[in-house]
C-alpha positions as CSV (number, residue, x, y, z in Angstrom):
1,M,0.0,0.0,0.0
2,G,1.3,3.5,-0.9
3,G,1.1,6.8,1.0
4,N,-1.7,8.4,2.9
5,L,-3.1,10.5,0.1
6,M,-6.2,8.6,-1.1
7,I,-7.1,8.2,-4.8
8,Y,-10.4,6.8,-5.9
9,V,-10.0,5.0,-9.3
10,I,-13.6,4.5,-10.6
11,S,-15.4,2.8,-13.5
12,S,-19.1,2.2,-13.9
13,V,-18.7,-0.3,-16.8
14,H,-15.2,-1.9,-16.8
15,P,-14.6,-5.1,-15.0
16,L,-12.3,-5.1,-11.9
17,S,-9.8,-7.2,-13.8
18,D,-9.4,-4.6,-16.6
19,S,-5.8,-4.6,-17.9
20,R,-5.3,-0.8,-18.4
21,I,-7.1,0.2,-15.2
22,Y,-6.1,-2.4,-12.6
23,H,-3.0,-4.2,-13.9
24,R,-1.3,-1.1,-15.2
25,Q,-2.6,2.2,-13.5
26,V,-4.0,1.0,-10.2
27,L,-1.0,-1.1,-9.3
28,S,1.5,1.6,-10.4
29,L,-0.3,4.3,-8.4
30,A,-0.5,2.1,-5.4
31,K,3.3,2.1,-5.1
32,H,3.1,5.8,-4.0
33,Y,-0.5,6.5,-2.9
34,S,-3.4,4.8,-1.1
35,I,-6.0,3.5,-3.6
36,K,-9.6,2.6,-3.5
37,Y,-10.7,0.9,-6.7
38,F,-14.3,0.7,-7.9
39,A,-15.4,-1.4,-10.9
40,Q,-17.8,-4.1,-12.0
41,E,-17.6,-7.4,-10.2
42,V,-15.7,-10.3,-11.7
43,E,-16.7,-13.6,-10.2
44,G,-13.9,-15.3,-8.3
45,W,-11.5,-12.3,-8.8
46,Q,-9.8,-10.4,-6.0
47,A,-7.5,-7.3,-6.2
48,K,-4.1,-7.6,-4.6
49,D,-2.5,-4.8,-2.6
50,V,-5.4,-2.3,-2.9
51,A,-8.8,-1.8,-1.3
52,Y,-11.6,-2.3,-3.9
53,V,-15.4,-2.2,-4.2
54,A,-17.2,-4.6,-6.6
55,L,-20.1,-2.9,-8.3
56,P,-23.1,-4.7,-9.8
57,Q,-22.3,-6.3,-13.1
58,G,-24.2,-5.7,-16.3
59,K,-24.6,-3.6,-19.4
60,K,-28.2,-2.6,-19.0
61,L,-29.0,1.1,-18.5
62,Q,-30.4,0.7,-15.0
63,V,-27.3,-1.1,-13.8
64,R,-25.0,1.6,-15.3
65,L,-27.1,4.4,-13.9
66,G,-27.1,2.7,-10.5
67,N,-23.3,2.4,-10.6
68,C,-23.0,6.1,-11.6
69,W,-25.1,7.1,-8.5
70,R,-23.0,4.8,-6.2
71,L,-19.8,6.3,-7.6
72,L,-21.0,9.9,-7.2
73,R,-21.8,9.2,-3.5
74,A,-18.4,7.6,-3.0
75,S,-16.5,10.4,-4.9
76,L,-17.9,13.0,-2.4
77,S,-16.5,11.2,0.6
78,R,-14.1,13.1,2.8
79,E,-11.2,10.6,2.3
80,A,-11.1,10.9,-1.5
81,R,-8.6,13.5,-2.5
82,V,-8.3,12.5,-6.2
83,I,-11.0,11.0,-8.5
84,H,-9.6,9.2,-11.5
85,F,-12.4,8.0,-13.7
86,H,-12.6,5.9,-16.9
87,D,-16.0,6.3,-18.5
88,P,-17.6,9.1,-20.4
89,E,-20.9,8.6,-18.5
90,L,-19.0,9.6,-15.4
91,L,-18.3,13.1,-16.7
92,P,-21.0,14.6,-14.5
93,V,-19.6,12.7,-11.5
94,G,-16.1,14.2,-12.3
95,L,-17.5,17.7,-12.7
96,I,-19.5,17.5,-9.4
97,A,-16.4,16.1,-7.6
98,K,-14.4,19.1,-9.0
99,I,-16.9,21.6,-7.7
100,F,-16.5,20.0,-4.3
101,G,-12.8,20.6,-4.3
102,K,-11.4,17.2,-5.5
103,K,-8.6,16.7,-7.9
104,V,-10.1,15.1,-11.0
105,V,-8.4,12.9,-13.7
106,Y,-10.4,11.9,-16.8
107,D,-9.0,8.8,-18.5
108,V,-10.1,8.5,-22.2
109,H,-10.0,5.1,-23.8
110,E,-11.3,6.0,-27.2
111,N,-12.9,8.7,-29.3
112,Y,-16.4,8.7,-27.8
113,F,-17.6,11.3,-30.4
114,K,-16.9,8.8,-33.2
115,T,-18.4,6.0,-31.1
116,I,-21.7,7.9,-30.7
117,R,-21.7,8.9,-34.4
118,H,-21.6,5.2,-35.4
119,K,-23.6,3.6,-32.6
120,P,-26.3,1.5,-34.1
121,S,-28.4,1.6,-30.9
122,I,-28.9,5.3,-31.4
123,P,-31.4,6.4,-34.2
124,K,-29.5,8.0,-37.0
125,Y,-31.5,11.2,-36.9
126,L,-30.4,11.7,-33.3
127,R,-26.7,10.9,-33.6
128,G,-25.6,14.3,-34.9
129,V,-27.4,16.2,-32.2
130,I,-26.2,13.9,-29.4
131,C,-22.6,14.0,-30.8
132,I,-22.5,17.8,-30.7
133,L,-24.0,18.0,-27.2
134,F,-21.7,15.4,-25.9
135,K,-18.6,17.0,-27.4
136,M,-19.5,20.4,-26.0
137,F,-20.0,18.9,-22.5
138,E,-16.8,16.8,-22.8
139,N,-14.8,19.8,-23.8
140,L,-16.2,21.9,-21.0
141,C,-15.3,19.2,-18.5
142,C,-11.8,18.7,-19.8
143,R,-11.1,22.4,-19.3
144,C,-12.2,22.0,-15.7
145,F,-10.4,18.8,-14.8
146,D,-6.9,18.8,-13.4
147,L,-5.6,16.1,-15.8
148,V,-6.8,14.3,-18.9
149,L,-5.2,11.0,-20.0
150,V,-5.6,9.5,-23.4
151,V,-4.4,6.2,-24.9
152,T,-3.1,7.6,-28.2
153,D,-1.6,10.8,-29.5
154,E,-4.4,11.0,-32.1
155,L,-7.0,11.4,-29.2
156,K,-4.8,14.1,-27.7
157,Q,-5.5,16.3,-30.7
158,H,-9.2,16.4,-30.1
159,L,-9.4,17.4,-26.4
160,P,-8.7,20.7,-24.7
161,G,-7.1,21.1,-21.3
162,N,-4.1,19.4,-19.6
163,V,-4.0,16.4,-21.9
164,H,-1.3,13.7,-21.9
165,T,-0.8,10.3,-23.6
166,I,-0.4,7.2,-21.5
167,N,-0.1,4.3,-23.9
168,N,-1.4,0.8,-23.2
169,Y,1.9,-1.0,-23.3
170,P,2.5,-4.4,-21.5
171,H,4.8,-4.9,-18.5
172,I,8.4,-5.6,-19.5
173,S,8.6,-8.2,-16.7
174,F,6.4,-10.5,-18.8
175,T,9.0,-10.9,-21.6
176,P,9.8,-14.5,-22.3
177,P,12.9,-15.7,-24.3
178,V,12.2,-15.7,-28.0
179,K,11.4,-19.2,-29.2
180,Q,11.9,-20.8,-32.5
181,P,8.7,-21.2,-34.6
182,S,6.7,-24.4,-34.3
183,R,8.0,-27.3,-36.4
184,G,4.5,-28.6,-37.2
185,A,1.4,-26.7,-38.0
186,L,1.8,-22.9,-37.8
187,K,0.1,-21.7,-34.6
188,L,-2.1,-18.7,-35.0
189,V,-4.0,-16.9,-32.2
190,Y,-6.5,-14.0,-31.8
191,V,-6.9,-12.6,-28.3
192,G,-9.5,-10.1,-27.3
193,L,-13.2,-9.3,-27.4
194,I,-14.9,-11.6,-29.9
195,T,-17.1,-9.5,-32.1
196,Q,-17.9,-9.1,-35.8
197,P,-16.1,-5.6,-36.0
198,R,-13.0,-7.3,-34.6
199,G,-12.8,-9.2,-37.9
200,V,-13.2,-12.7,-36.3
201,L,-15.3,-14.1,-39.2
202,N,-12.9,-13.0,-41.9
203,M,-10.0,-14.5,-40.0
204,I,-11.9,-17.8,-39.6
205,E,-12.8,-17.8,-43.3
206,A,-9.1,-17.2,-44.2
207,V,-7.9,-20.1,-42.1
208,K,-10.5,-22.4,-43.6
209,R,-9.1,-21.6,-47.0
210,V,-5.4,-22.0,-46.3
211,T,-3.6,-24.8,-48.2
212,V,-0.8,-25.2,-45.5
213,P,-1.1,-26.8,-42.0
214,V,-2.1,-24.2,-39.4
215,T,-4.1,-24.1,-36.2
216,F,-6.1,-21.0,-35.0
217,D,-7.1,-20.4,-31.4
218,I,-9.7,-17.7,-30.7
219,I,-9.2,-16.5,-27.0
220,G,-11.6,-14.1,-25.3
221,H,-15.2,-13.5,-24.5
222,F,-18.2,-12.8,-26.7
223,N,-20.2,-9.6,-26.4
224,S,-23.4,-11.3,-27.5
225,A,-24.9,-14.8,-27.4
226,E,-26.1,-14.4,-31.0
227,F,-22.5,-13.8,-32.3
228,Q,-21.2,-16.7,-30.1
229,H,-23.7,-19.1,-31.8
230,C,-22.6,-17.7,-35.2
231,V,-18.9,-18.4,-34.5
232,E,-19.6,-21.8,-33.0
233,A,-21.5,-22.8,-36.1
234,E,-18.6,-21.7,-38.3
235,I,-16.0,-23.7,-36.5
236,R,-18.1,-26.7,-35.3
237,D,-16.7,-29.2,-37.8
238,L,-13.1,-27.9,-37.9
239,D,-10.3,-29.6,-36.1
240,N,-7.8,-26.7,-36.5
241,I,-9.9,-23.8,-35.2
242,K,-11.1,-23.7,-31.6
243,Y,-12.5,-21.2,-29.1
244,V,-10.7,-20.8,-25.8
245,P,-12.5,-18.9,-23.0
246,S,-10.8,-15.9,-21.4
247,I,-7.6,-16.8,-19.6
248,P,-6.8,-15.3,-16.2
249,Y,-4.2,-12.5,-16.4
250,S,-1.9,-14.4,-14.0
251,S,-1.4,-17.2,-16.6
252,F,-2.1,-15.2,-19.8
253,F,1.5,-14.7,-20.9
254,N,2.5,-18.3,-20.1
255,H,-0.3,-19.5,-22.3
256,L,0.6,-17.2,-25.2
257,V,4.2,-18.4,-25.5
258,Q,3.1,-21.4,-27.6
259,Y,1.9,-19.4,-30.6
260,D,3.8,-18.3,-33.7
261,V,1.5,-15.5,-35.1
262,G,-0.7,-13.0,-33.4
263,M,-3.8,-12.1,-35.5
264,M,-5.2,-8.5,-35.4
265,C,-7.4,-8.1,-38.5
266,L,-9.9,-5.6,-37.0
267,L,-12.3,-4.1,-39.4
268,P,-11.8,-0.4,-40.3
269,N,-14.3,1.3,-38.1
270,P,-13.4,4.9,-36.9
271,N,-12.1,3.9,-33.5
272,H,-10.1,0.9,-34.7
273,V,-8.3,2.9,-37.3
274,T,-6.9,5.3,-34.7
275,S,-6.5,2.8,-31.8
276,L,-3.4,1.2,-30.3
277,P,-4.7,-2.0,-28.8
278,N,-3.0,-3.7,-25.9
279,K,-2.7,-6.9,-27.8
280,L,-0.5,-5.4,-30.5
281,F,2.2,-4.8,-27.9
282,E,1.5,-8.0,-26.0
283,Y,2.1,-10.0,-29.2
284,M,5.4,-8.1,-29.6
285,A,6.3,-8.9,-26.0
286,M,5.8,-12.6,-26.6
287,G,8.1,-12.6,-29.6
288,M,5.3,-13.4,-32.1
289,A,5.1,-12.3,-35.6
290,I,2.0,-10.1,-36.1
291,L,-0.6,-10.3,-38.9
292,A,-2.6,-7.0,-38.6
293,S,-4.9,-4.6,-40.4
294,D,-3.3,-2.1,-42.6
295,F,-4.1,1.0,-40.6
296,P,-1.7,4.1,-40.7
297,I,-0.8,4.0,-37.0
298,W,-0.3,0.3,-37.0
299,R,1.8,0.5,-40.2
300,E,4.1,3.0,-38.7
301,I,4.8,0.7,-35.7
302,L,5.1,-2.5,-37.7
303,D,7.3,-0.9,-40.4
304,K,9.5,0.7,-37.7
305,S,10.0,-2.6,-35.8
306,G,9.8,-5.0,-38.7
307,C,7.7,-7.4,-36.7
308,G,4.8,-8.3,-38.9
309,V,2.7,-8.2,-42.1
310,L,-0.2,-5.9,-42.9
311,V,-3.3,-6.8,-44.8
312,D,-6.7,-5.5,-45.9
313,P,-8.9,-6.8,-43.1
314,L,-12.0,-6.9,-45.4
315,D,-10.3,-9.3,-47.8
316,S,-10.2,-12.9,-46.4
317,D,-8.1,-14.0,-49.4
318,A,-5.4,-11.4,-48.6
319,I,-5.4,-12.7,-45.0
320,R,-5.1,-16.3,-46.3
321,E,-2.2,-15.4,-48.6
322,A,-0.4,-13.7,-45.8
323,I,-0.8,-16.7,-43.5
324,E,0.6,-19.0,-46.3
325,R,3.6,-16.7,-46.8
326,L,4.4,-16.7,-43.1
327,E,4.1,-20.5,-43.0
328,S,6.5,-20.9,-45.9
329,N,9.1,-18.6,-44.4
330,R,9.7,-19.8,-40.9
331,G,13.1,-18.1,-40.7
332,D,11.5,-14.7,-41.4
333,L,8.9,-15.5,-38.8
334,A,11.6,-15.9,-36.1
335,Q,13.3,-12.7,-37.2
336,M,10.0,-10.8,-36.9
337,G,9.5,-12.2,-33.4
338,R,13.0,-11.0,-32.3
339,Q,12.6,-7.6,-33.8
340,G,9.2,-7.1,-32.3
341,Q,10.4,-8.1,-28.9
342,R,13.4,-5.8,-29.1
343,A,11.1,-2.8,-30.0
344,Y,8.9,-3.7,-27.1
345,Q,11.8,-3.9,-24.6
346,S,13.2,-0.5,-25.7
347,L,10.1,1.5,-26.5
348,Y,6.7,-0.1,-26.0
349,N,6.6,-1.2,-22.4
350,W,4.5,-0.1,-19.4
351,E,7.4,0.8,-17.3
352,S,8.1,3.8,-19.5
353,Q,4.5,4.9,-19.2
354,E,4.4,4.3,-15.4
355,K,7.2,6.9,-15.0
356,K,5.2,9.3,-17.0
357,L,2.0,8.6,-15.1
358,L,3.6,9.1,-11.7
359,S,5.3,12.3,-12.8
360,L,2.0,13.7,-14.0
361,Y,0.4,12.9,-10.6
362,E,3.4,14.5,-8.8
363,K,3.0,17.7,-10.8
364,M,-0.8,17.7,-10.4
365,L,-0.5,17.3,-6.6
366,G,2.4,19.7,-6.2
367,E,4.2,17.2,-4.1
368,K,7.7,15.9,-4.8
369,N,7.0,12.7,-2.8
370,A,3.3,12.4,-2.5
């Protein structure tokens, strides 16, 4: 446990086990400050080294509104000196906390303006008005808050105030030795939320068409039962493609070490094109070659590090051809893995971001040793 100054890290929708919030930020801040962490309950999961409050789980509006009310009440408690929040629906909570004299940190995970503009659950005729109203309110709040953190430099360009980038890089302590590629079938893996926009069906279709021996594991959780049934129907009769439920963070990296290629063929929706997903850097950390969507930000990283191949994620034949090229050039595969891991160790690791995060807190609080 850190020092006496109490920080409330709060989320109304993320699970307690969230990698950016808990495994990176909360544990880093806890080295220097006292933390109380609020997020949605995860069955059988417990936080280490920090006090935490498990909120009711669910995506329904009444659950989220109930969690917002709980977090507002908690944020106004006397012991909370800093409120560090992670969801746009908590902007009013942050603003009220600021009015009551708290230090407030807004942590922005994606471009919410773009998300609203393309959200199918909102009628098209309302999206424009809601986008404008949200952006006006978000900009007002950002000017009032003490610190705004974003996950990419691209997001930084769209927000006013004291805005800084804290990237979602993995911990350097998880780096395994680079292995040689598998001698048998090429082992492919996709890790993350399993949805249609993540390109899962196109990756499955590509693997079904390859003419070389490969296996493909899909690791994560589904966001809908309907899509889960769709994927299960696609892979039911296939021996080389299987679904693996989410793996606990404590054993995640030990499990990934067996794979040769990390797949990231996300479809080009607005937030994907400008994102820097955790998994890109986790694949690099594990010494895997990467097969990824040809987005400008991703191209810059993969070209610089020489750790992967870029494809049109809408073209399953292009994905298939890339898999076959990687399978037929195992030496190149090993070289990509080494180069990606070197880039991760020197540039793309959480330890570099932790120093930045703690320095920003230090400046915000005006304390050399808070």
